[in-house]
N, C-alpha and C positions, 0 to 999 in steps of 0.2 A: 981236194984242196978246199979249205974253208973260205967263205967270203963274208963280208960284213954288210948288214942291212940295218936300216933305221926303222924301228917299229915300237915306239914308246907306249902305245895304247891310249885309249880315250880318256881314262881316269887320270893318268899321269899328265897328259896334255892339258886337260882342264885345270888340274892343280897348277901346272906351270904357267898357263896363260893368266890365271887369276892373280897369283902372287908376283909374277914378273911385272905385270901392269901396275900392281899396287906398289912394289918397291921402287919402280922407275918414277911413278907419279910422286911418291913421297920425296925422292931425291930432287926432282924438279921443284917441288913446293918449297923445300928447304933453301934452294938457290934463290927463289923469288923472295923468300923471307929475308935472306941475307942482303939482297939488293935493296929491299925496302928499309932495312935497318941502316944500311949505308947512307941512304938518302936522308934519313932522320938525323944521323950524326953529322952529315955535311951541313944540313940546314941549321942545326944547333951551333956548330963551330963557326959558320959564316956569320950568323946573327950575333954571336958573342964578340966578333971583331968590330962591329959597328958601334958608333957612339949612341948613348941612350936617346931615344926619341920621346917626345911628350906623349903621355898616355892619351889615347883617343879611341873612338869606336871603330877605327880602321886598324888598330893595332892587331898583330897576329902572333901566333904561337912561336915561342923561342925568341921573340924580339926583346931586346933590352930597352926598358922604358924608364921615364922619370915621371913622378906624380907628386903634386902638392895638395895638401889637405890635412885631415886629422883622423885619428883613430876613434872608433866607437867601441869601447870595451864592454858595452852592456850585452852584447850578443855574440860572444866569441865561441869558437868551435875547437875542441880537442880531437885530433885524428888519432884513434887508438892503433895499437899494434905497430908502432913505429920503433924499430930496433936500431940502436946506435951503439956500436962497439960492444955488442952482445948484451946491452941493457935495454929493457922494455921502457917505452916512454910514449910521449905524445908529440905530434906536430901541432903547433898553435896557429890557428887561422883567425885573424882579427879583421873585422870590417873596417874599410878605409873610405872615408868620404872625400872624394877628389874634386878639385875645381874644374877638371877637364872632361868629366863625364857625369851624366845624371844617374848612372848605375853605381851600386855599391860594389866595390872590388874587395875580394878577400885577399889579405896579405899573409903569406906564410912567413911568420917571424922566426921560425926555427924550431928546434927540438928541446924538450924538457923531460927530465927524469920523472917517471910515474911514482916513484917512492915505493916503500914496502907495503903500504896499506892502499889497495886499489879503490877502496870506498871513499878515500879522501883525495879530492882533486887538487893538483898543484896550483899555486898562486900564479896568475898570469896577468896581473894588473899592468896597465899601459898608460902613458901620459897622453892627455888629450890636446896638447899644444899643436899649433899648425907647424907642419914639418914638410920636408922634401924627402922622398924615398926613391931608391933606385933598385931595380930588380929585373928578373926575367919572367916572361909570361909562359904559363903552362896550362894545359887542359887535360888533366889526368883521366884515364879511362876508368870505367867502373870495375872491370876485371871480374874474376870469379867470386861470387858471394853465395853464402849458404842460407841467408835469412832475408826477409823483407824489412825487418826492423833494423835499419842501418844507422839511424840517428836518434838520440834521445830527445825528450821534450824539455827537460830541465836545463837551467843555465848555470855554468857554461855547458853547452851541448857536447856530447861525445859521439863522434861519427866513426864508422868503420871504413870510410872511403873519403877521398878528396874530390870525387866526381861532382862537377858543378850541378848537374841535374838533381842529384840526391841532396846536396847542400841547400839548394833552392827551397826545399821543403821547410827549412828552418827560418826562412826570411819572408816577410811580407813585401819588402822592396825587391825590385828586379836586380839580380846579381850580374856583374860583368862576366862575360863568357869565359874568362881566363882567371887563374889564380896568379897573383904576383909573388914570386919567390924573392923575398928581400935579400939584398946583398948584406954581408956581415958588417958593413959600415953603419947600418941603421942603429940609432941610439938605443932603441928598445928591442933590438934583436936578441934572440936566444942563441943556443948553440947551433951554428950553421952546419948543414950537411950538404956536401957537394951534390949538384944536380947530376942525375944519371938519366939521360934522355931515352935510354932503352934498357930493358932488363936483361938483354942478351946481345952480345957483340956479334957482328956479321961473321967473323971467323968461326964462331961456334956453329952457326947455321951451316956454313960451308963444310965444316967437319962432319956434321950429321948427314949432309948430302953425300959425302964420300962413302959413309957407312952404308947408306941405302943403295948406292950404285954398286958397291962391292958385293952386297947381298944379291943384287940383281944379276951380276956377272957369275957369281957362284951358283946361282940357281940355273942359269943358262948352261953352265958346264955340267952340272948334275943331270940336267934334262938330256943333254947329248950323250952323256956316259951311260945313263940307265936305258935310254932309247936305242942304243946300239947293241945288237945281239949277234951271236955267231950262228951260222946256219950252213949245213953241208950243201 
């Protein structure tokens, strides 16, 4: 009569331990990422339900604010690689001199088509009259970049990012730590693009987690199957 015994061997066991720990850890990591994205979405949603507050140094990310002042069109920034409906263009950031803070705040006025000739920058003139603007504060991350030359020196400047630390290089004055994404009610607003607080929804992270855990279970099954041998 034959009996079953478990003897996978050292190499198979080492392989199993390494990849099982890896797959399980990746699944846990994706769950944590999904939970973090849920918190971001909740913060953005809850902030959007509140009435706009007066812009101040205590203002925080995703807060809806109101600011009074005027635009300084002499040192605007065009954020490159901004795609809208499949068309390449720029996000236009215009310095705003506000009465409620000593720092210059960059206002995202919206999107503009880059045109067919990339050597010719689009017209982004703006009125200098005193106005009130409403919008949402954001602090974009730098993200993955391939070059150190992220912003040009000519005016209007062309930047590869909306990250404040990079944009600060273009200004002698201290910038407000957030960008104000103007609501489309602004008179000088360009084409408005809806804010996306996160580039990946929590459900997608949870879906990846399920895939990693499935691979972990499949590996466990294979380890048990290979490690079980027949012996007289």
